[in-house]
N, C-alpha and C positions, 0 to 999 in steps of 0.2 A: 850400620852402613855395609852394603857388601862390595867387597874389592877383589876384582880379578887381577892376579898377579901370576909372575912367571914360577916362583918357587915359594911354597906356603910357608917353609921352616924357616928360611932366609927371612922372607917379609916379616913373620912374626918375632923373630929377633930384633930387627930393627923397631918394630912397633912396641914392643918391651923396652928397649933401652932410651927411645927417644919420645914416646908418649904414654908410657907406663900401662899399656893395655896388656896386662900380665897375668889376669885369672882365665884359665880356659873353663867354658861352660861345655864344649864338647869338641871332640876330635874324631874325624870319620873318613875313611876313605869309602867311597860307593859309587853308584851309578846315577846320574841324574836322568830319571827315565819319565818325570812329568812336565819337564820344560820344553817340550817338543817344539811348540811354536816359536821358541827363541833358540833352539839349537839346531836349525836345519831339518826338523823332522825326524831327527835320529837321537836316542840316547846317547849320554857321553860319560864316561868315569871322570870323578872330581876327588880331590882332597881337600875338605875344608876344617877350619878351625874358628870357633866362634869365641872371642877373647872380650873381657871387661875390664875396666878400671873401678875398683873398689870405692874411690873417693865421690863416684856418681857420673851419671851420664849413660848413654846408649854404648853398645859394644860394635866390635868389628866382626863380620863374617870374612874371614881371609880365604879367598876361593881360588884354586887351581885346577884347570885341566890336566887331566893325567892320560887322557886317550887320544888327545890332539895337542897341537902346540898353540897355545893362546895368541891371538892375533892382536896387532896394535893398530890405532886408527890410522886410516890411509893420509891423514892431513894432522898439521900441528894445531891442537885443540886452542880456541880463542875463547875468551870471556863473552858469555852470551850464546855459545854454541848449544843447541837442545840436548838438555840432559842434565846430570850430575857435574857441576863443574868443580865444586869444591867442597870438602867436608868440614863442617865446624867441629872444633874441639874446645871444651870450656878449661878456663883456667882461673885459679883464685888470685894469681898475682901475675899479670901479663908481663909487666917490667922485668920481673924476675926471670920468667919463663924465656923472655927475647934474651937476656943477658946469658943465661946458661945453655940456650939451644946450641947445638953444634952449627957453628957458622957454614959448614959445607952445605947446609939444605936451607939456609934462609933465603927467601925471596925479597923480603921487604929490608930497606937499609934501617929502618927505625920503627917504633910502635908507632902505628897509624891510629886515627881515629875515624870511625864511622860517623856518617851525617847525624847520627842520633847520640853522639858522645861517647860511644863504647870504644874502649881501646881495643886493638886487635893487631895481628902480624900474620904473613904468610910464610909457609913453608913448603919444599917439595920434596917427597921421599925418593928413593934411588929407582924408582919406576915410573917416576913422571906425576904422580897423584899430588895434588895441592891440598893442603890443610889449613884451615884459618884458626889460629890460637886466639880465642876471644875472652874476654872476662865475664865473669859470672858470680854471682852471689849464692846461686842454688847448690848445695852439696848435701851428699849422704852422711860423708865422713871426712875425717881429715888424716892422711898419714904423712904429708909434706911433700908430696910429688908437685911438680911446677904445673902439670895439666891432669885433666880428669877425662871422661870419655866424651862420647859424641854428643853435640850439643845441636846438631841439625845439619843444614845443607844450603849451598848457594847452587839455585838451579838457572839455567839459561832457558828463556822460554820465547815464545814468537808472539803472544799477546798476553799482556802482564794482567790486564782486567779479567780476563778468560781464566787465566791460572790463578789469581786470587778469590775467584768465586770458587774454583774447583778444591784448593786446599783450605778453604774457609768451610765449605759445606760437608765435605765428605771426611777431612783430616782433622777438622776442629781448630783449624789455625785462623780463628776468625777475630783476632785482635790484629790491627795495622800498627805497629810500633813506630813507624816511619814510613813516608812515600814522597818520591819526588821525581824530578827528570833533570838530567844535564851531565857535566863532567864531573868526577869524583878523585881527589888527589889521592884518597886511601886506596883506590884501586889501580894506581899508575904503576905498580910493580909486577902487573900481571900482562900478560899476552892482550892486546887490544884493551887493555885497561884503563887507555886514554881516551876511549870513545865516549861518545854520548850514550846514555843508559835512561830507560825508566827503570827505576828501582823502588824494591819494596821489602820491609822486614816484617814478617810475621811471627805471632805466637798464639797462644789458646788462653781464653779469658778464665776457662774452668782448670782448677786443679785435676791433674791426672788421676786415675783411679786404677785399682787391680794390684796384684800381689807384689809386683816390682815397681809400682809408681814412685816409692820414697827413693829406689836406687836410681831409675831413670830420669826422674825430675823434668823441669821445665825444658822446652826446646824451641828452636826457631827455624823458619823457612825463609830464605833470602831469594827473591825473584829478581833477576836482571833480564831486562830486553835491551840489545844493542841496536841502537837507532843508526848506526852508520855502515855495520855489515850485516848481512844476513846471515843468521845463525844455522850453521849444519849439523844434522843429527850426530852425535857423538858415536853412537853405535850404528851407523848406516854399512850396510855391508858386512856386518859382524855378528857374532853370537853373543847372547847373554853369557857371562862368564868369561868374555875376553878381557884384556887388560883394562883397568880403569875401574871407576865406580860403577858398578853393574846394577844396584837397586837400593832404595831407602826401605828399611824393615821397619814395622810398626807391631808392638805387645797390643793386642787385642782381647775383647771379651765379646762373645756372641757372634761366632761367625756366619750363621744363618741369617741374623738380623742385619749384619753389614753388608751381607750378598744382596739382600733385597733392597737395601738403600742405595748400594752402587749401581745396579739395575736400573732403578727408578731414575737416578741422576744421569744415565747414559752412559756409565761406565762400567760394565759387567765384568765379572771375574773372567780373565783368559785362560787362569790355570788355576785348579782347586784340587788340593790333595784328597778330599770328600771326607776324610776321618783321619785318626791319629797316623801320624807318619814317623817312623823311629830314626831319628838321628844320631845313633850310637849312644851316648851317655843322656840324650835327651829326647824328647818326642812331643809332637804337636801336630796340628791342623794348620795349614799354610794355604794362601792363596795369592793370587796377584791381579791388579788392575794396571792401567796406563794412564797417566795425566795427558791433559790436551796435547802435547808435544811427543806422546809415546814413552815418557820416562817411566819406569817400572818401579811400582809401589807394592812392596810386599807386607801381607798380613799374616802373624803368627799368632794362634792362639795356644798357648804352652800347656802341654798336659803333664809332662816329666820333666825334672830337672835335677842335676846331682849338687847336692849340699857339701858332702864330703866323700869324695870318690873313693879314698883309701881304705874307710869302712863301710862302704856300701850303703851309704845315707843318701837315698834319692826322695825327693818330694814329689807326691800325685797330687797336682793341683786341681784335680777334677773333684776331690773329695773336701773340698773347702769353699767358702764363700768368695766366689771370683772377684769381687768388688773390694774386699776388704785386704789391706795392704798386710804382706807377711810380717811377723814379728822383725826389728831391726837385728836382733842378736842372729836370727836364723840367716839371713842375708848375710851380715858380716862373716858368719862361719864359711861362706865360700871362697873366703880370703885364704882359707888353709889349703885350697888347691894352686895357690899361687906359684908361677913360676919365675925365676929370676934370671 
């Protein structure tokens, strides 16, 4: 999950202390020169940190403009606005996580239950970003933390059927865990959460493949279409990288084949690094597409990643079978980079 914030190190401290996102993959200050379609046609400087929770789940790309002041939305965002509304975080014990979470940041008054029976609750970070802490039984390892990494996202959409087709065909979220229409008590703590919604929770029917598949694990995309209020685009009149959830990122294999597939589906790459792109301690090939409402989806084919930076141990993923999971001991070794 890409998160635009005003102070990268301050934010990472909060995410380490509250969500245990404490293993850095890379930290880099550089110029974002390839995102011109989304940065006003000009390159801008930024500072970014990619952080993981080694219990399992996706990472955070904590992102701060340094050549300009990041801009907040012109309006108070509501559930169903177009874009990434909420970041899902997995938890092995939602009741325990709720009891232990800093009450300053709780939005939910108690643990909620989604229509499919899954326990969850909502929190808001100091920058206004909302996270859903949701139960999961899919883990890479256990170290006693109340939360794991990113489990997916809740996205505001204008046409839920069109979005289901997009996320199913292009991103492989082809299994509908639950779908319905109405008012939902478990959303009532959110702005406009008492509205009527079309709502669908998607996951993938096939196990994920690739070097980091065991760490990243399963994930969900939840789509919400507000039937009472027309959704506004969360990033209208703003740049990618401004404050909020800026993109959803997926680890992929076979960028050219994916490019052809996206073009055939009517969602061509809008940004393409074309070859290996250096990100300080890591390197890879990245690209972007837009979902039917313009929400940015990033694809990254990882080429190089640090295992233990202090001794200069880096892994070149181009020299191995891309579909084969990395040995568990090797991935666990990345925890040696942990910052408390």
